[in-house]
C-alpha positions as CSV (number, residue, x, y, z in Angstrom):
1,M,-1.0,-12.9,-2.6
2,T,0.3,-9.4,-1.4
3,V,2.1,-6.5,-3.2
4,D,6.2,-6.7,-2.2
5,A,6.2,-3.4,0.0
6,H,10.2,-3.7,-1.2
7,D,9.3,-3.6,-4.7
8,P,10.2,0.0,-5.8
9,R,7.7,-0.3,-8.6
10,P,4.2,1.4,-7.4
11,K,1.5,-1.5,-5.9
12,K,-0.6,-0.7,-9.1
13,V,2.1,-1.9,-11.4
14,Q,2.9,-4.6,-9.5
15,I,-0.8,-5.7,-9.4
16,A,-1.0,-5.3,-13.4
17,D,2.3,-6.9,-13.9
18,A,0.5,-9.9,-12.1
19,L,-2.7,-10.0,-13.7
20,R,-1.5,-9.5,-17.2
21,E,0.4,-12.7,-16.8
22,E,-2.5,-14.6,-15.7
23,V,-5.1,-12.9,-18.5
24,A,-2.8,-13.7,-21.0
25,A,-3.3,-17.9,-20.2
26,L,-6.9,-16.9,-20.5
27,P,-9.5,-17.2,-23.1
28,A,-11.1,-13.7,-25.1
29,G,-14.5,-13.0,-22.9
30,H,-13.3,-14.3,-20.2
31,R,-14.4,-12.7,-17.0
32,I,-12.0,-11.9,-14.4
33,A,-12.2,-11.0,-10.7
34,S,-14.0,-8.2,-9.5
35,L,-12.6,-5.2,-8.0
36,R,-13.5,-6.2,-4.5
37,E,-11.9,-10.0,-4.8
38,L,-8.6,-8.2,-6.5
39,A,-8.4,-5.6,-3.6
40,D,-8.8,-8.7,-1.4
41,R,-6.8,-10.9,-2.9
42,F,-3.7,-8.0,-3.1
43,Q,-4.7,-6.8,0.3
44,V,-5.0,-3.5,-1.0
45,T,-7.6,-0.6,-1.5
46,T,-10.1,-1.0,-4.3
47,V,-8.8,2.0,-5.4
48,T,-5.1,0.6,-5.7
49,A,-6.9,-2.7,-7.7
50,G,-9.3,0.0,-9.6
51,N,-5.8,1.9,-11.0
52,A,-4.0,-1.6,-12.1
53,L,-7.2,-2.4,-13.6
54,K,-7.5,0.9,-15.7
55,M,-3.7,0.1,-16.7
56,L,-4.3,-3.1,-18.6
57,T,-7.6,-1.5,-19.9
58,A,-5.6,1.3,-21.5
59,E,-3.3,-1.3,-22.6
60,G,-6.0,-3.3,-24.3
61,V,-5.7,-6.5,-22.0
62,I,-9.0,-6.1,-20.4
63,V,-12.1,-4.9,-21.2
64,S,-14.5,-3.0,-18.8
65,V,-18.3,-3.9,-19.1
66,P,-19.9,-1.2,-17.2
67,T,-22.0,-3.4,-14.2
68,R,-21.0,-6.3,-15.9
69,G,-17.1,-6.2,-14.7
70,Y,-13.8,-6.9,-16.6
71,F,-13.2,-9.2,-19.1
72,V,-10.2,-10.3,-21.2
73,Q,-10.1,-8.5,-24.4
74,D,-9.9,-10.4,-27.6
75,P,-6.4,-9.3,-29.3
76,Q,-7.6,-9.0,-32.6
77,S,-10.8,-7.0,-31.5
78,A,-7.9,-5.0,-29.6
79,D,-5.9,-3.9,-32.5
80,A,-9.0,-2.6,-34.6
81,G,-9.9,-0.2,-31.8
82,T,-10.2,3.3,-32.9
83,R,-9.8,6.3,-30.3
84,D,-13.2,7.2,-31.7
85,A,-14.6,4.1,-31.0
86,G,-13.3,4.0,-27.2
87,G,-11.0,1.8,-28.2
88,P,-7.0,1.2,-26.7
89,V,-4.5,3.7,-28.1
90,N,-1.7,2.2,-29.2
91,R,1.4,2.9,-26.9
92,D,3.5,4.4,-30.1
93,E,0.6,6.8,-30.5
94,I,0.8,7.6,-27.2
95,N,4.8,8.1,-27.2
96,A,4.5,10.2,-30.5
97,I,2.1,12.4,-29.2
98,H,4.5,13.4,-26.0
99,S,7.2,13.5,-27.9
100,E,5.3,16.3,-30.0
101,M,4.1,18.0,-26.9
102,Q,7.7,18.2,-25.6
103,Q,8.5,19.9,-28.6
104,L,6.2,22.5,-28.7
105,A,7.0,23.2,-25.0
106,A,10.0,23.9,-25.9
107,R,9.1,26.3,-28.1
108,V,6.7,27.9,-26.3
109,A,9.4,28.4,-23.5
110,E,12.0,29.4,-26.3
111,L,9.0,32.1,-27.9
112,E,8.3,33.4,-24.2
113,K,12.1,34.1,-23.4
114,R,12.4,35.7,-26.8
115,A,9.3,38.2,-25.9
116,Q,10.8,38.9,-22.3
117,S,14.4,40.0,-23.6
118,P,15.1,43.4,-23.5
119,S,16.5,44.0,-27.3
120,N,12.3,43.4,-27.8
121,A,11.5,46.3,-25.8
């Protein structure tokens, strides 16, 4: 299987989407293919395959065990994960933080504009 050159999604997203479907059918704890095997299978670099695995790890779909490989994450343990324990972060939390950052950036820009206005000089 190769990535579709005409697909507008980045290669890593195409790979992650394909793997997400496969992993859904596997039992928790099942070891998935190695980075090299995935790179060969999708005919991409190991960096691209690794980026796809990082996406799935961040989503809590799989877990990385150093020197052992990647394994299907138990959905219950993924839900129980916390940031302090290095577990997956909830996508809603990420979106909320992103929204707050945008609001703060807008506020900073507003304050900088006020500070540079001639009436404050």
